[in-house]
VOZATOR-979374 format. One record per residue (C-alpha): residue number from 1; x, y, z. Coordinates in steps of 0.1 Angstrom, whole numbers, m for minus. Each point is the difference from the previous one (the first is absolute). Last residue first. Layout:
SITE pos     u     v     w
SITE NUM     X     Y     Z
...
! end
This chain:
SITE pos     u     v     w
SITE 424  m607   111   467
SITE 423     5    18   m32
SITE 422    32    19    20
SITE 421    10   m31    19
SITE 420     0   m22   m34
SITE 419    14    41   m21
SITE 418    28     4    22
SITE 417     8    34     5
SITE 416   m10     3    39
SITE 415    21   m32     1
SITE 414    29    18    m8
SITE 413     7    12    36
SITE 412     1   m29    17
SITE 411    29   m16   m30
SITE 410    16    36     9
SITE 409    m4    m9    37
SITE 408    19   m43   m12
SITE 407    29    20   m23
SITE 406     7    25    27
SITE 405     0   m31    29
SITE 404    20   m18   m24
SITE 403    28    30    m8
SITE 402     4    m1    38
SITE 401     3   m31     5
SITE 400    29     0   m20
SITE 399    17    28     8
SITE 398    m4   m14    36
SITE 397    17   m28   m11
SITE 396    34    20   m15
SITE 395    m3    23    28
SITE 394     0   m30    21
SITE 393    31   m22   m26
SITE 392    24    35     2
SITE 391     1     4    38
SITE 390     6   m33    14
SITE 389    35     2   m22
SITE 388     0    37     7
SITE 387     8    m7    36
SITE 386     3    29    27
SITE 385   m17   m19    25
SITE 384   m17    18    11
SITE 383   m18    18   m39
SITE 382     5   m37   m13
SITE 381   m20   m14    25
SITE 380   m24    15   m13
SITE 379     1    m2   m32
SITE 378    m4   m39     8
SITE 377   m35    11    21
SITE 376   m14    14   m27
SITE 375    11   m22   m22
SITE 374   m13   m26    17
SITE 373   m38    17     5
SITE 372    m4     4   m38
SITE 371     6   m30   m14
SITE 370   m30   m10    20
SITE 369   m15    30     3
SITE 368    m6   m10   m41
SITE 367    m8   m32     2
SITE 366   m30     4    25
SITE 365   m10    29   m20
SITE 364     0   m21   m29
SITE 363   m20   m23    13
SITE 362   m28    14     9
SITE 361    m9    21   m37
SITE 360   m18    24    m5
SITE 359   m32     9   m11
SITE 358   m24   m17    16
SITE 357     6     1    29
SITE 356   m19    29    m4
SITE 355   m34   m14    m4
SITE 354   m14    m4   m33
SITE 353   m35   m16    m2
SITE 352   m19     2    26
SITE 351    13    47     4
SITE 350   m25     0   m39
SITE 349   m32    19    10
SITE 348    20    21    25
SITE 347    25    18   m39
SITE 346    27   m16    m1
SITE 345    40     8   m21
SITE 344     8    33    23
SITE 343    m8   m17    38
SITE 342    27   m30   m13
SITE 341    26    22    m9
SITE 340    m1    15    31
SITE 339    m8   m36    19
SITE 338    31   m12   m20
SITE 337    21    25    11
SITE 336    m2     1    39
SITE 335     2   m39    13
SITE 334    24    m2   m25
SITE 333    19    28     4
SITE 332     0    m8    39
SITE 331    22   m24    m3
SITE 330    25    18   m21
SITE 329    m8    35    22
SITE 328    12   m23    30
SITE 327    33    m7   m16
SITE 326     8    24    m5
SITE 325    m6    22    30
SITE 324    19   m19    24
SITE 323    31   m15   m25
SITE 322     9    22   m27
SITE 321   m12    31    26
SITE 320     9   m11    33
SITE 319    26   m26    m6
SITE 318    19    24   m21
SITE 317    m4    30    30
SITE 316    15   m21    20
SITE 315    24   m15   m16
SITE 314    18    27   m20
SITE 313    m2    17    42
SITE 312    17   m30    12
SITE 311    26    m2   m29
SITE 310    11    35     9
SITE 309     7   m11    38
SITE 308   m25    13    27
SITE 307    10    30    19
SITE 306    10    m4    39
SITE 305     5   m33   m10
SITE 304    m7   m47     0
SITE 303   m33    10    20
SITE 302   m12    22   m24
SITE 301    10   m16   m35
SITE 300   m23   m29    20
SITE 299   m32    21     8
SITE 298     8    10   m38
SITE 297    m5   m35   m12
SITE 296   m24   m11    23
SITE 295   m28    28    m8
SITE 294    12    m5   m37
SITE 293   m13   m35     5
SITE 292   m23     7    24
SITE 291   m30     5   m39
SITE 290     7   m27   m16
SITE 289   m26   m19    19
SITE 288   m21    28   m14
SITE 287    13   m10   m36
SITE 286   m10   m41    10
SITE 285   m33    11     8
SITE 284    m4    15   m36
SITE 283    23   m28   m13
SITE 282   m33   m25     9
SITE 281   m26    26    m4
SITE 280    11     0   m37
SITE 279     3   m36    m2
SITE 278   m32   m13    14
SITE 277   m13     3    34
SITE 276   m20   m32    21
SITE 275    m8    21    31
SITE 274   m35    13   m18
SITE 273   m19     0    38
SITE 272    24    26    16
SITE 271     6     2    40
SITE 270    36   m15     2
SITE 269     9    22   m33
SITE 268   m17    35    15
SITE 267    19    m4    28
SITE 266    33    m3   m16
SITE 265    m5    28   m16
SITE 264    m5    17    33
SITE 263    30   m16    12
SITE 262    23    15   m27
SITE 261   m15    34     3
SITE 260     4     3    36
SITE 259    33   m15    m5
SITE 258     9    26   m30
SITE 257   m12    23    22
SITE 256    31   m10    26
SITE 255    22     2   m22
SITE 254    m1    33    m6
SITE 253    m2    12    33
SITE 252    33   m17     5
SITE 251    14    17   m32
SITE 250   m11    32    18
SITE 249    15   m13    28
SITE 248    36    m8   m15
SITE 247    m4    35   m19
SITE 246    m1    20    33
SITE 245    36    17    m6
SITE 244    m3     6   m39
SITE 243     4    36     7
SITE 242    m5    37   m24
SITE 241   m27     4    23
SITE 240   m26    23   m27
SITE 239     8   m28   m31
SITE 238    11   m32    22
SITE 237   m13     3    35
SITE 236   m35    10   m16
SITE 235    m6   m20   m31
SITE 234     9   m29    29
SITE 233   m23    13    23
SITE 232   m26     1   m24
SITE 231     7   m36   m15
SITE 230     2   m19    30
SITE 229   m38    13    10
SITE 228    m7   m13   m34
SITE 227     7   m31     7
SITE 226   m12    m4    33
SITE 225   m32    13    m4
SITE 224   m12   m14   m34
SITE 223    18   m36    15
SITE 222   m23     7    29
SITE 221   m32    11   m22
SITE 220    m1   m40   m17
SITE 219    10   m16    30
SITE 218   m35    13    20
SITE 217   m18    m7   m35
SITE 216     3   m41     6
SITE 215   m17   m14   m30
SITE 214   m19   m32     2
SITE 213   m22   m21   m24
SITE 212    31     4   m24
SITE 211   m14    m6   m34
SITE 210    32    m6   m10
SITE 209    m4    22   m32
SITE 208   m16    29    18
SITE 207    26    m8    35
SITE 206    30     5   m20
SITE 205   m16    33   m24
SITE 204   m11    28    25
SITE 203    28   m13    30
SITE 202    26     5   m39
SITE 201   m13    32   m10
SITE 200    12    18    29
SITE 199    36   m22    19
SITE 198    12     3   m42
SITE 197    m7    35     5
SITE 196    13    10    27
SITE 195    30   m18    m6
SITE 194     4    11   m41
SITE 193    m3    38    13
SITE 192     7     9    33
SITE 191    30   m32    13
SITE 190    16    m5   m37
SITE 189    m4    38    m9
SITE 188     4    17    36
SITE 187    34   m24     5
SITE 186     9     4   m30
SITE 185    m1    38     4
SITE 184    16     5    34
SITE 183    30   m25    m9
SITE 182     4    26   m31
SITE 181     2    29    26
SITE 180    23   m18    21
SITE 179    24   m11   m37
SITE 178    m2    39    m8
SITE 177    20     5    29
SITE 176   m13    29    24
SITE 175    m6    47    m4
SITE 174   m26    m4   m27
SITE 173    20    27   m33
SITE 172    13   m15   m23
SITE 171   m11    12   m33
SITE 170     5   m21   m24
SITE 169    m3   m31    19
SITE 168   m30    10    22
SITE 167   m20     8   m20
SITE 166    m2   m45   m13
SITE 165    m5     3    45
SITE 164   m26    25    m6
SITE 163   m15   m20   m27
SITE 162    m3   m29    24
SITE 161   m13    11    26
SITE 160   m26    10   m22
SITE 159    m7   m32   m13
SITE 158    m3   m15    40
SITE 157   m15    25     9
SITE 156   m28    m4   m29
SITE 155     3   m44     5
SITE 154    m3     9    36
SITE 153   m34    21    m3
SITE 152   m12   m28   m27
SITE 151     6   m22    31
SITE 150   m22    11    23
SITE 149   m24     0   m26
SITE 148    m1   m37    m6
SITE 147    10   m10    38
SITE 146   m37    26    13
SITE 145   m21   m16   m24
SITE 144    12   m40    11
SITE 143    m7    13    33
SITE 142   m38    12    m6
SITE 141   m25    27   m14
SITE 140   m27   m11   m20
SITE 139   m26    25   m18
SITE 138    36     5   m24
SITE 137    m5    39   m21
SITE 136    36    14    24
SITE 135    16   m34    m8
SITE 134    m4     2   m39
SITE 133    11    40     7
SITE 132    31   m17    15
SITE 131     4   m25   m28
SITE 130     2    20   m27
SITE 129    18    28    17
SITE 128    26   m22     7
SITE 127     3   m10   m35
SITE 126     4    35   m14
SITE 125    26     2    19
SITE 124    21   m35    m2
SITE 123     4    13   m38
SITE 122     4    41    10
SITE 121    25   m14    21
SITE 120    17   m32   m29
SITE 119    m1    32   m26
SITE 118    20    21    26
SITE 117    24   m27     0
SITE 116     7    m6   m37
SITE 115    m3    40    m1
SITE 114    33     1    24
SITE 113    15   m32   m10
SITE 112     1    13   m39
SITE 111    11    35     7
SITE 110    31   m15    21
SITE 109    13   m19    21
SITE 108    19   m23   m27
SITE 107     4   m35    17
SITE 106     6   m24   m27
SITE 105   m31   m22    16
SITE 104   m11    32    19
SITE 103    m8    18   m23
SITE 102   m13   m39   m16
SITE 101   m26    m5    20
SITE 100    m9    45    10
SITE  99   m12     0   m34
SITE  98   m11   m36    m4
SITE  97   m24    12    28
SITE  96    m9    28   m10
SITE  95    m7   m16   m29
SITE  94   m27   m24    13
SITE  93   m18    24    30
SITE  92    m2    28   m19
SITE  91   m27   m19   m25
SITE  90    m9   m25    29
SITE  89   m12    24    13
SITE  88   m24    14   m21
SITE  87   m17   m27   m12
SITE  86    m8    m6    39
SITE  85   m18    36     0
SITE  84   m18    m7   m25
SITE  83   m21   m28    19
SITE  82   m12    24    23
SITE  81   m10    m7    42
SITE  80    m1   m34    m3
SITE  79   m34   m12     7
SITE  78   m14    m7    28
SITE  77     6   m36    30
SITE  76    32    18    13
SITE  75    23   m30     5
SITE  74   m20   m17   m38
SITE  73     1    36   m14
SITE  72    34     4     9
SITE  71    16   m34    m9
SITE  70    m2     5   m40
SITE  69    13    35     3
SITE  68    24   m10    29
SITE  67    11   m32   m29
SITE  66    13    24   m21
SITE  65    19    19    28
SITE  64    19   m32    13
SITE  63    10   m13   m34
SITE  62    19    33    m5
SITE  61     6     3    34
SITE  60    18   m29     0
SITE  59    16    m6   m34
SITE  58     9    30   m18
SITE  57     3    26    26
SITE  56    19   m23    30
SITE  55    15   m29   m17
SITE  54    12    31   m26
SITE  53    12    19    28
SITE  52    22   m30    12
SITE  51    14    m8   m34
SITE  50     7    36    m4
SITE  49    18     6    29
SITE  48    18   m35    m3
SITE  47    12    13   m30
SITE  46    13    31    13
SITE  45    19    m9    26
SITE  44   m18     4    38
SITE  43     1   m38    13
SITE  42    40    m1     1
SITE  41    16   m31   m18
SITE  40   m18   m33    m4
SITE  39   m26     5   m13
SITE  38    15    22   m22
SITE  37    17   m32   m18
SITE  36   m31   m10    m5
SITE  35    m5    27   m23
SITE  34    m2   m12   m36
SITE  33   m28   m29    14
SITE  32   m22    29    19
SITE  31    m7    16   m28
SITE  30   m17   m22   m13
SITE  29   m15   m19    32
SITE  28   m14    38    m2
SITE  27   m12     3   m30
SITE  26   m23   m37    m1
SITE  25   m15    19    30
SITE  24    m8    37   m21
SITE  23   m20   m22   m26
SITE  22   m25   m11    32
SITE  21     0    35    13
SITE  20    m8     5   m40
SITE  19   m26   m29     1
SITE  18   m15    12    38
SITE  17    m5    34   m10
SITE  16   m10     0   m32
SITE  15   m33   m21     9
SITE  14   m22    21    29
SITE  13    m6    36    m8
SITE  12    m2   m14   m36
SITE  11   m20   m28     6
SITE  10   m35    17    12
SITE   9     1     4    40
SITE   8   m34   m20    15
SITE   7   m16    18    22
SITE   6   m33    m8   m17
SITE   5    m3   m38    m1
SITE   4     6     3    40
SITE   3    35   m14    12
SITE   2    m3   m35    19
SITE   1    38   m18     3
! end
């Protein structure tokens, strides 16, 4: 990962996001353990709403915001516009997420949930402004920056739709049923924010880590326009026309975009000089492979009936957030976090003496994944069957993996305080 020393952002713009997200992952699975029975019911209920929003804001978005603060100077080849805005965004995001999660868990739609929602919205707005201004100052223009910028637009739209749904709970002003808009809210967030951002960033990092000799940028451009076209049509029909007649077509467009992206990744791997991968890249490629799992699950639900069964919808969301997203983040954490810490430990004249790989344990990353993956599959099977006998051991295994992940991430960051390295 090449980044000019003058472009390196401060520790406080990145590390608090990583550690908070890692801690939230442990809390997510502890909450899931106490809500096992809820996974067998309808997906629209207090405990599952709380777990979902903690996963989205406390885990996925939290760590992505921190990583983006670090990676944007790499992608845009310019210094991050402000190092104060990420700190302010973090201070809004943490209490806002806590208020949202607590309110959903107890299903108290009073002033705390609105304070939490607007606090989260403020955090996302501050972060997005910082990214937009940074990108506007970039001397380079490419499809990767387009992915990142557009993903942040969809992020803000997702947050605004979410607040609209909260207000609708109290005032009841939207013409269609709440679940109709919830489908729009979830799809825009999943495909518009998470999927576009991950495709954009990984299309820069994967060939960099593999030393790929050939990148098919046309595949990325095709993926960008297919997914965004689907989302624009989806949003227009869902929010303006109050219809869902074309949803299957839009999902097919998104699937085609994903297919184009996967072909791009495959060609990067085929042309790679460094085909032998470390544990972080192996986990990341495994996660990229699971991107097809949510699509297969929802397709099976659509073939089963006009409306997908409740268990299918729950499994679809679970496999996306705690399968694809979580495994990808777990893998990439130990590609990016050691590098971030390394950048703050060393100076140019010391770079040959200490390397990022010296700051973490490769075997722990492998162990973490061998615990997490079976747990994830057991829990997913338990949702589909449904069976608590499968979900309980699966959840316990995911708790163990998340504790290992948090401890390992904390260990990497702690190296900043390690006298052995400080005096290196």
